[in-house]
C-alpha positions as CSV (number, residue, x, y, z in Angstrom):
1,M,-5.8,9.6,1.2
2,R,-4.1,10.5,4.5
3,R,-6.5,8.2,6.4
4,A,-5.6,5.3,4.1
5,W,-1.8,5.9,4.5
6,H,-2.1,6.2,8.3
7,A,-4.1,2.9,8.4
8,W,-1.5,1.2,6.2
9,G,1.3,2.6,8.4
10,R,-0.4,1.0,11.5
11,G,-0.8,-2.3,9.7
12,D,-4.6,-1.9,9.7
13,L,-5.7,-3.4,6.5
14,D,-9.4,-3.2,7.4
15,G,-9.0,0.5,8.1
16,L,-7.2,1.0,4.8
17,L,-9.9,-0.8,2.9
18,A,-12.6,1.1,4.7
19,V,-11.5,4.3,2.9
20,C,-11.1,2.6,-0.5
21,T,-13.9,2.1,-3.0
22,E,-14.6,-1.5,-3.9
23,D,-13.9,-0.8,-7.6
24,L,-10.3,0.1,-6.9
25,I,-7.5,-1.0,-9.2
26,F,-4.0,-1.3,-7.7
27,V,-1.3,-1.4,-10.3
28,Q,2.1,-2.8,-9.3
29,T,4.9,-1.5,-11.4
30,A,7.7,-3.5,-9.8
31,D,8.7,-7.0,-10.8
32,W,5.8,-8.9,-9.2
33,P,3.8,-12.0,-10.3
34,E,0.7,-10.0,-10.9
35,P,0.8,-6.5,-12.3
36,E,-2.8,-5.5,-11.3
37,Y,-5.1,-6.2,-8.3
38,R,-8.8,-5.4,-8.3
39,G,-11.2,-4.6,-5.5
40,H,-10.7,-5.0,-1.8
41,D,-9.9,-8.7,-2.0
42,G,-7.2,-8.0,-4.6
43,L,-5.6,-5.2,-2.6
44,R,-5.7,-7.3,0.6
45,R,-4.1,-10.2,-1.2
46,F,-1.3,-8.0,-2.6
47,L,-0.6,-6.3,0.8
48,T,-0.7,-9.6,2.7
49,E,1.8,-11.2,0.2
50,W,4.0,-8.0,0.4
51,L,4.1,-8.1,4.2
52,D,4.8,-11.8,4.3
53,L,8.2,-11.0,2.6
54,W,9.5,-9.0,5.5
55,D,10.3,-9.6,9.2
56,E,10.0,-5.9,9.8
57,F,8.2,-3.3,7.7
58,E,7.5,0.4,8.2
59,V,6.0,3.0,6.0
60,G,5.4,6.7,6.3
61,V,4.1,9.6,4.4
62,D,6.0,12.8,3.9
63,E,3.5,14.7,1.8
64,V,0.2,14.4,0.0
65,L,-0.1,16.8,-2.9
66,P,-3.2,17.5,-5.0
67,A,-2.7,16.9,-8.7
68,V,-4.2,19.2,-11.4
69,D,-6.6,16.5,-12.8
70,G,-8.0,15.4,-9.5
71,P,-5.9,12.5,-8.2
72,V,-3.2,13.1,-5.6
73,V,0.5,12.4,-5.5
74,T,1.9,10.9,-2.3
75,L,5.5,11.2,-1.3
76,F,6.2,8.2,0.9
77,W,9.0,6.0,2.2
78,Q,9.3,2.3,3.2
79,V,11.8,0.5,5.3
80,A,11.9,-3.3,5.4
81,K,14.1,-5.9,6.9
82,D,14.3,-9.4,5.6
83,G,15.6,-11.7,8.4
84,K,16.6,-14.4,5.8
85,A,19.2,-12.0,4.3
86,A,21.2,-11.8,7.5
């Protein structure tokens, strides 16, 4: 999980996808045109669309915590700047 977040933080989509299984399902809970993206192609499409919204984007991880049932919980932050809003 840490390798995935570090790759995303560098803007390295290939590095991020290299540590993800092809059968991944990314669920977007915010108001977004598609609520779910499947596989590497789906995640790449979402992340590319997301990054296209911003002139500047930064993400970082504060902590990765193991959950009782196997998954992990990631405490992270994002900062983005939209040049059109200025």
